[in-house]
C-alpha positions in Angstrom: 83.5 156.6 81.2 83.3 152.4 81.7 84.4 151.3 84.6 87.4 149.7 84.0 87.7 145.5 83.5 90.9 144.2 82.8 94.3 146.1 82.3 96.1 144.0 79.6 99.0 144.7 78.3 102.4 146.3 79.8 103.6 149.5 79.0 106.9 150.0 76.6 108.8 151.9 80.5 107.6 148.7 82.0 109.2 146.1 79.7 112.4 148.8 80.0 112.2 148.3 83.0 112.5 144.9 83.4 114.8 144.5 80.7 117.5 146.7 82.1 117.4 145.7 86.2 114.6 143.0 87.2 116.1 139.6 86.7 115.1 137.7 89.4 117.1 134.7 89.7 119.3 135.2 91.8 121.8 137.8 93.5 120.3 138.8 95.9 117.1 139.8 95.4 114.2 138.6 97.6 110.2 138.3 97.2 107.6 139.8 99.6 106.9 136.9 101.8 109.8 135.1 104.3 109.0 134.0 108.2 107.5 136.0 110.9 109.3 136.2 114.3 107.8 133.4 115.5 109.1 130.8 112.9 105.7 131.0 110.4 106.1 131.0 106.9 104.9 134.1 105.6 103.4 134.6 101.7 102.6 137.9 100.6 99.0 138.0 97.7 99.5 141.1 96.1 96.0 141.6 94.1 93.5 144.1 92.8 90.0 144.7 92.8 86.6 146.1 93.8 85.6 146.2 98.1 83.2 143.3 97.0 86.5 141.2 95.6 88.5 142.2 98.4 85.8 140.9 101.0 86.2 137.6 99.4 89.4 137.3 99.0 90.0 137.9 102.9 87.8 134.9 103.5 89.3 132.4 100.9 93.1 133.3 102.2 91.5 133.0 106.1 90.5 129.2 104.3 93.5 128.2 103.4 95.6 129.4 106.1 93.1 127.4 108.2 94.0 124.5 106.4 97.6 125.2 106.3 98.8 125.6 110.2 102.2 128.1 110.4 101.6 130.0 107.6 101.0 133.6 107.4 99.1 135.5 104.1 99.6 138.8 104.0 97.0 140.6 101.4 98.5 143.5 100.0 96.0 145.3 98.1 96.0 147.4 95.9 93.6 150.3 94.2 92.6 149.1 90.4 94.2 152.6 88.2 97.4 152.2 91.1 98.4 148.3 90.1 100.2 148.2 87.6 102.6 150.8 89.0 102.5 149.2 92.1 103.7 146.4 91.1 106.4 147.6 89.2 108.2 149.1 91.4 108.3 146.2 93.5 109.9 144.4 90.3 112.2 147.0 89.8 112.6 146.6 93.6 113.3 143.5 94.2 110.7 142.8 96.5 108.4 141.3 94.2 105.1 139.4 96.0 104.9 135.6 96.5 102.3 135.7 94.2 100.3 138.3 92.4 97.7 139.0 89.8 99.5 139.1 86.0 97.7 140.1 82.7 97.8 138.0 79.7 99.9 141.2 77.8 102.7 141.1 80.9 103.7 137.8 80.4 106.1 137.5 77.5 107.9 140.7 79.4 107.9 139.1 82.9 108.7 135.4 81.1 112.0 137.2 79.5 112.7 138.8 82.8 112.8 136.2 84.8 110.2 137.8 87.3 108.1 134.6 87.0 107.9 130.5 88.2 107.8 128.3 85.2 104.6 126.3 87.2 104.2 123.6 84.0 105.6 120.8 85.9 103.9 121.3 88.9 100.6 121.9 87.1 101.3 118.7 85.2 101.9 116.6 88.4 99.3 118.1 90.5 96.6 115.6 91.6 94.7 119.4 93.0 94.6 120.8 89.4 92.2 118.6 87.0 93.0 121.0 83.7 89.8 119.1 82.2 87.5 120.4 83.6 88.8 124.0 83.3 88.7 127.0 80.6 92.1 126.6 78.2 91.4 130.0 77.5 92.4 130.7 80.6 95.7 128.3 80.8 97.0 129.1 77.6 96.6 133.2 78.1 99.7 132.1 80.2 101.4 130.1 78.2 105.0 130.7 76.5 107.3 129.3 74.7 110.2 131.8 74.1 108.4 132.7 70.9 105.1 132.9 70.7 102.4 133.3 73.5 99.4 130.5 74.0 102.2 127.7 73.9 104.9 126.3 76.0 105.7 126.9 79.4 103.1 127.7 82.0 103.6 130.8 84.4 100.3 131.5 85.6 97.1 129.5 86.8 94.0 131.5 85.7 92.3 133.4 88.4 89.2 133.6 86.1 87.9 133.7 82.8 85.7 137.5 82.3 83.6 137.3 79.2 82.5 141.1 79.0 79.0 140.3 78.0 76.4 142.7 77.2 73.5 143.8 79.1 70.1 145.6 79.0 68.0 147.3 81.4 64.7 144.8 81.1 62.5 146.9 83.5 62.9 149.8 80.8 61.9 147.7 77.7 58.9 146.7 79.7 58.2 150.5 80.9 58.6 151.5 76.9 55.9 148.2 75.4 59.2 147.2 73.8 59.6 143.0 72.7 62.7 141.6 75.3 65.8 140.8 72.9 66.2 137.3 72.3 68.7 136.3 74.3 70.4 133.9 71.6 69.9 135.7 68.0 71.4 138.3 67.9 70.2 141.9 66.8 70.7 143.0 63.7 73.0 147.0 63.8 69.4 148.3 62.4 67.4 146.7 65.0 69.9 147.9 67.6 69.5 151.5 66.3 66.5 151.7 66.6 66.0 149.7 69.6 68.1 152.3 71.1 65.9 154.8 69.5 63.2 153.8 71.0 64.7 154.0 74.1 66.0 157.6 74.4 63.0 160.0 75.9 63.1 163.2 78.0 60.8 161.4 80.9 59.8 164.7 82.0 59.4 167.1 79.1 62.1 169.3 80.3 63.5 169.6 76.8 66.6 167.4 78.6 67.3 163.8 77.7 66.5 161.4 80.7 67.7 158.1 79.6 69.5 156.5 76.6 69.5 153.7 74.3 73.2 153.2 75.1 76.7 154.5 76.8 79.5 152.5 75.2 83.2 153.4 76.1 84.7 152.6 72.8 88.0 150.9 74.9 86.0 148.2 75.7 83.4 147.9 73.4 84.6 149.1 69.4 85.9 145.7 69.4 82.6 143.9 69.3 81.3 145.4 66.5 84.9 145.3 65.1 85.2 141.6 65.0 81.2 140.7 63.9 81.4 143.2 60.9 84.9 140.7 59.8 87.2 142.9 60.4 90.4 143.1 63.2 93.2 145.0 64.9 95.7 142.5 63.0 96.3 139.8 61.1 97.0 136.2 61.7 100.5 136.5 62.2 99.9 139.3 65.0 102.6 141.5 62.8 100.7 143.6 61.2 98.2 145.8 61.3 94.7 145.8 59.7 92.9 148.8 61.1 92.5 150.0 57.6 90.0 147.9 55.9 86.5 148.8 54.8 85.0 146.8 57.9 87.1 148.0 60.6 85.9 151.3 59.6 82.5 150.8 58.9 82.2 149.2 62.3 84.1 152.4 63.6 81.6 155.0 62.3 78.8 152.8 63.0 80.3 153.3 66.8 80.8 157.4 66.4 77.0 157.5 64.9 75.7 156.4 67.7 75.7 159.4 69.3 76.4 162.2 65.9 73.9 160.4 64.5 71.2 159.1 66.1 71.6 160.2 69.2 71.4 157.7 71.4 74.2 158.1 73.6 74.4 160.8 76.3 76.8 163.8 74.3 80.3 164.5 75.8 78.6 167.6 78.1 75.6 164.8 79.2 78.9 162.7 80.7 80.2 165.4 82.4 77.6 165.6 84.2 77.4 161.9 85.5 79.5 159.3 83.4 77.3 156.4 81.5 78.5 153.7 84.3 77.2 156.3 86.7 73.7 156.4 84.7 73.6 152.7 84.0 73.6 152.2 87.6 70.6 155.0 88.2 68.9 153.3 85.6 69.0 155.6 83.1 70.9 153.4 79.9 69.0 151.1 78.2 72.3 148.5 76.9 75.2 148.4 79.1 78.5 145.9 78.9 78.6 143.7 82.2 81.2 141.3 83.1 81.0 139.1 85.8 83.2 141.2 88.1 80.1 143.5 88.2 77.5 141.0 89.3 77.8 141.0 93.0 77.8 144.8 92.9 74.9 144.9 90.8 72.9 142.5 92.7 72.9 145.3 95.8 72.8 148.5 93.9 70.0 148.5 90.8 67.0 149.1 91.3 66.4 147.2 88.1 65.8 144.2 86.4 68.2 143.2 83.7 69.6 140.9 81.7 72.5 139.5 79.0 71.9 138.9 75.6 74.9 138.8 72.8 76.3 142.1 70.8 74.4 143.5 68.0 76.2 141.5 64.6 77.6 143.3 61.7 77.6 142.3 57.9 78.8 138.6 59.0 75.5 138.1 60.9 77.4 136.4 63.7 78.1 138.1 67.8 81.4 139.2 68.6 82.5 139.5 72.2 86.1 139.7 74.4 87.5 137.5 77.1 89.6 139.3 80.0 91.3 136.9 82.1 93.9 137.8 85.2 96.5 135.0 86.4 97.9 134.1 90.1 101.7 134.4 88.9 104.1 132.5 91.4 107.6 134.8 91.9 110.7 133.3 90.9 112.3 134.4 93.8 109.7 133.7 96.2 111.5 131.9 99.8 108.6 129.5 99.5 108.2 128.5 95.3 106.4 124.7 96.4 103.8 127.0 99.3 103.1 129.7 97.3 102.0 127.4 94.1 99.5 126.1 96.4 98.2 128.9 97.4 97.9 129.8 93.5 96.6 126.1 93.5 94.3 126.9 95.9 93.0 130.5 94.8 93.2 129.3 91.2 91.8 125.5 91.0 90.1 124.1 94.1 86.6 123.3 94.7 86.2 125.5 97.8 88.2 128.2 96.7 86.1 128.3 93.4 83.1 128.3 95.5 83.4 130.7 97.9 84.8 133.4 95.4 81.6 131.8 93.2 79.6 133.0 96.4 80.6 135.9 96.4 79.6 136.8 92.2 82.7 138.4 91.4 83.6 136.2 88.5 82.3 133.0 86.9 83.5 129.7 88.4 87.0 128.5 86.6 85.5 124.5 87.0 83.4 123.5 84.4 80.8 122.1 86.0 81.0 124.1 88.1 80.1 126.9 86.1 77.4 125.0 84.1 75.1 124.1 87.6 76.1 128.1 88.3 74.7 129.1 85.2 71.5 126.8 85.5 70.7 128.8 87.7 68.0 130.7 87.1 66.9 132.3 90.7 70.0 134.4 90.9 71.0 137.5 88.4 71.4 137.5 85.3 69.2 134.9 84.4 70.6 134.2 81.1 74.2 133.8 82.0 74.8 130.7 80.1 75.7 134.3 77.8 79.1 134.6 80.3 79.3 130.7 78.8 78.7 130.9 75.8 81.1 133.9 75.3 84.0 131.3 76.9 83.4 128.0 74.8 82.1 129.9 71.1 83.0 132.9 69.7 85.3 135.4 72.4 87.9 136.5 71.9 91.2 137.9 73.3 92.2 141.4 73.3 94.0 142.3 70.9 96.9 143.7 72.9 97.0 140.3 75.1 99.6 138.3 72.9 102.2 141.0 71.5 105.1 142.1 73.8 103.6 145.8 74.7 100.3 147.4 74.1 101.8 150.8 72.6 100.5 149.8 69.3 97.0 149.5 70.8 96.7 152.5 73.0 98.0 155.1 70.1 94.3 153.8 68.3 92.4 154.8 71.4 94.5 157.6 72.0 94.0 159.4 68.9 90.3 158.6 68.1 88.2 161.1 70.1 87.9 163.1 66.5 85.7 160.4 64.9 83.8 160.4 67.7 82.8 163.7 67.5 82.3 163.5 64.2 85.4 166.2 62.9 86.6 163.1 61.7 85.3 160.2 59.3 86.3 156.4 60.2 87.7 155.6 56.6 90.2 159.1 57.4 91.4 157.9 60.6 91.5 154.6 60.5 94.4 155.0 57.0 95.9 158.1 59.4 96.7 155.7 62.2 97.8 152.1 60.5 101.1 153.2 60.2 102.2 154.5 63.6 100.6 152.0 65.0 102.3 149.7 62.6 105.4 151.3 63.2 104.8 151.0 67.4 104.0 147.4 66.7 107.5 146.4 64.7 109.2 148.4 67.6 107.6 145.8 69.8 108.3 142.9 67.8 112.4 144.5 67.7 112.2 144.2 71.7 111.2 141.0 72.0 113.3 139.5 70.1 116.1 141.5 71.9 114.8 140.4 75.1 114.2 136.9 74.4 117.8 136.9 72.7 116.8 135.8 69.4 
């Protein structure tokens, strides 16, 4: 199972709860901060992440407190898998943290429910934020005008942009005597399969495979194959589900065939023994996705060399990849709106704060000039960090559920796809079967949004 990168959607249950009782523009609601007994202003910062990320944020917060005497920032660190549930509980209990992580797929519901402080005017008038030197994708992910996401008011500042690149085990390639992949030109699907077969081996002769060409999770890699093959999950209006196209079916079948036809990825039985993330960490997987959030962990735990390349390209001949992101939101009911916004700004846009997070190796810089310098440093791993920036600048896309009111339509696809992965159903059969139900869920989400926004 692939290590989880970002949760990118709000559930229908969360949306319904927000609509019913979480409006926080007044009525005695209170946030997680306030004032201490000795008169310090207290802010609660709620976030999630790895132990490496947690340590990095502790140092950043210590610097913020040093620069702001009389301010005490309480860190509320939530395990990744429990974060959405804990945040929902805080919202329904009207104990919303002053500053907290938010995903793009949650913006519409939170904004409509008046949970979020509108940061537009503050950002436009801030001397601390140079939007020209920050990734446009990061800001646009948190804009919403009441109808369309990506434009309008700004409801969070970007924590980061997270390009999901393809990594490869350089040591494994060299030991197999294979030519290293081109860092600039994507492989074709046929070339990718050929390399994967060459890397899939029984090294000790016991009749069991010890290493594999790939180890992909369908939830996080299928998008790349679909997009590079000319398919998509939605049409341009984001109102029609388009998984039932030949281009999409071909990409899904290509994914499933990696196990069922070509045998270059661990079987279900193999995965029960050791999941693919663990196998990658042990040096048993040739190709594996890598996010910037992984780099710090990989620095200390991998005993092999790895680097980044473009994902293999389908019929379009062009690689495709997605970009994740999280944002720093400020509670609309915080007792200290200016100070909470200042904290979000420091975390998102200050050179000092960004440098600390980059030094901790948990993200690419939000500041473009810092990012370019970071990518040019080939003495740190991965050497081809430019691939991360290429995804952000040139060809990366938002995940399909980022800009819909909820992700139930999108979840339904992955919840029911296992028969294709097991080889019990063809991709063409599945997409024709699943599209109507996905469309029903999407139509319902569109109606929920109209009700919530009063349209």
